[in-house]
C-alpha positions, 0 to 999 in steps of 0.5 A: 421771289417777291410777290409784286402784287403786295406793293403799291409804290416803287421807290428808286435810287436815282444815280447809279440805278436809273442814271449811269453816273459812272458813264457820265463822270468818266465821259466828262473827265476822260478828255481832261485825263488825256492831259492830266494823267492819261494812265489813270484807270477809270476804276481808280478815278471812280473809287476816288470819287466814291471815297471823297464824296462819302467823306463830305456827305458824312462829315457835312450832311447839310451841304448841298450836293453841288457843294459836295461835288465841288469839294470832291473834285478839289480833293481828287485834284489834290489826291492825284497831284493835279493843279486846281482848275476852277473851270473843271470844278464848275463843269464837274458840278454842272454835269450832274443833271446831264448824266445819261439814263441807262439804256433800259431806264426810260422804257422800264419806268414807263412800264412800271408807271402803268402798275405802280406809283413811282418815287425817288430817294436821291443823294442830290440837290433839288436843282440837279434832280429837276434837270435829271427828271426831264431825262426820265420822261415819267411822272413821280408821285414823290421825290425826296432828296438830301437837300429835303432831308438835310442829310445823305443816305445811308442816313435813315432820315431820308428814308423816314421822310419818304415813308412819312410822305407815302403814309400821307398818301395812304401807302404803308411801309409794307406796300413800298418796294425799294429798288437800288444799285448801292448796297451801302446807301440803300439796301442796308438802310432799307432792310433796317427799316423793314422795307422790301429791297431789290438790288440792281447789280449794274456793275455785274462783271466789273471790278471794284465797286465803282462810284459807290462804297463796297458794303455787304447786304442781303436784298430780297431780290437781285437783278442785273438791270431794270429790264430784268425786273420788268421781265420778272414782273411780267412773268409773275 
């Protein structure tokens, strides 16, 4: 068990941890699949998304996330043999700022806001994140995006940017507790930099790794929801 009293800031991955992007993507695309490919399993759709997205983020790290999303959808169309549909691509790009929070997200953030400063480290563009922040309903002392860092997690540059910003606020690296769903994008690089990490296993009981790449990593603490993390904090 970690000692919650040693931390002054909680930093969060956003999409997959605070925001249920798998639900957002699936609910958007499901009506299209009724015509395009009604037998395509949602897990295959999400794993394809994860692979295509990672390709563009790694090969072209300076691409805005809106461009990554557009190219990802184009590659998914090619992979599954669908005809190019620009309206679908536009809707896919615009959907990012509308993906819903998990049911426990807002209540949990409001609780943690009373005890810590909050931050976000996200593989997204600033415009999309601004729309998402309205859904989260709390104040964040710091946000760092892929657009800010000109690269994508798991690159350490995004984490180092956040660490430097927090250092300017008088918060040391050892006072940061990083909370995330993706071992690939967050837990591994966080551990490499000496951050204390909490893995939120949002996909417990589900097959596959969903919209993120599968990676082995050892977090300092594992929970299945933010509500569970709140309960552990209350019981400290």
